[in-house]
C-alpha positions in Angstrom: 0.0 0.0 0.0 1.3 3.4 -0.8 1.0 6.6 1.2 -1.8 8.0 -1.0 -4.0 5.1 0.1 -3.4 5.8 3.8 -4.1 9.5 3.3 -7.4 8.7 1.5 -8.3 6.3 4.3 -7.5 9.1 6.8 -9.8 11.5 5.0 -12.5 8.9 4.9 -12.1 8.3 8.7 -12.5 12.1 9.2 -15.8 12.1 7.3 -17.0 9.0 9.1 -16.1 10.7 12.4 -18.2 13.7 11.6 -21.2 11.5 10.8 -20.5 9.4 14.0 -20.3 12.6 16.1 -23.6 13.9 14.7 -25.3 10.5 15.3 -23.9 10.5 18.9 -25.3 14.0 19.5 -28.7 13.7 17.9 -29.9 10.1 17.5 -28.0 7.7 19.6 -29.3 6.2 22.8 -28.1 8.4 25.7 -26.1 5.5 27.2 -24.2 5.0 24.0 -23.3 8.6 23.4 -20.1 8.8 25.4 -18.6 5.8 23.6 -19.6 7.1 20.2 -18.2 10.5 21.0 -14.9 9.1 22.0 -14.8 6.9 18.9 -15.5 10.0 16.7 -12.8 12.0 18.4 -10.2 9.2 17.9 -11.3 8.5 14.3 -11.1 12.2 13.4 -7.7 12.9 15.1 -6.0 9.8 13.7 -7.6 10.4 10.3 -5.9 13.8 10.2 -2.6 12.1 11.3 -2.8 9.7 8.4 -3.3 12.6 6.0 -0.4 14.5 7.6 2.2 11.7 7.5 1.5 11.0 3.8 4.7 12.9 2.8 6.9 10.5 4.7 8.5 7.7 2.8 10.3 4.6 3.9 9.6 1.4 5.8 9.3 3.1 9.2 6.8 5.6 7.9 4.8 2.7 6.4 4.8 0.9 9.7 3.7 4.0 11.5 0.8 4.5 9.1 -0.2 0.9 9.3 -0.2 0.8 13.1 -2.2 4.1 13.2 -4.8 2.8 10.7 -5.2 -0.6 12.3 -5.3 1.0 15.7 -8.0 3.5 15.0 -10.1 0.9 13.2 -9.8 -1.5 16.2 -10.2 1.2 18.9 -12.9 3.5 17.4 -14.6 0.5 15.6 -14.8 -1.5 18.8 -16.3 1.5 20.7 -18.8 2.2 18.0 -19.7 -1.5 17.8 -20.1 -1.8 21.5 -22.3 1.3 21.6 -24.5 -0.1 18.8 -24.9 -3.5 20.2 -24.6 -2.9 23.9 -21.7 -5.4 24.2 -18.2 -5.0 25.4 -15.5 -3.1 23.5 -13.1 -6.0 23.6 -10.8 -4.8 20.7 -10.3 -1.3 22.1 -7.3 -2.1 24.2 -5.5 -3.7 21.2 -6.4 -0.7 19.1 -5.1 1.6 21.8 -1.8 -0.3 21.9 -1.5 -0.1 18.1 -2.2 3.7 18.2 0.6 4.2 20.8 3.0 2.1 18.7 2.1 4.1 15.6 2.8 7.4 17.3 6.1 6.1 18.7 7.1 4.9 15.2 6.0 8.2 13.7 8.0 10.1 16.3 11.1 8.1 15.7 10.7 8.4 11.9 10.1 12.2 12.2 13.2 12.6 14.4 15.5 11.1 11.8 17.4 13.2 9.2 16.0 12.8 5.7 
């Protein structure tokens, strides 16, 4: 996968986050709203990050983008799924770990000389 694909996925995540936030605010069950709001914030923030790191090239940048995308899908997706079904957000911790790893990889990559 090239950087353009990750940036497009990031932009899509931002759009989905806006819709998710609107749903959380206006139509969701009151008990589900906090989880949906957190999912929307994480999806939007990490979507922007995927767009921003598009310019980076190399294996480390690819690993950072991959971890960020997988992490936000697992984290925000798990919260949204749990809010929709009333079940647990079992995959959220794994997603959170991938997000942390992605940010650490991005920091290391960005600290290197080009």
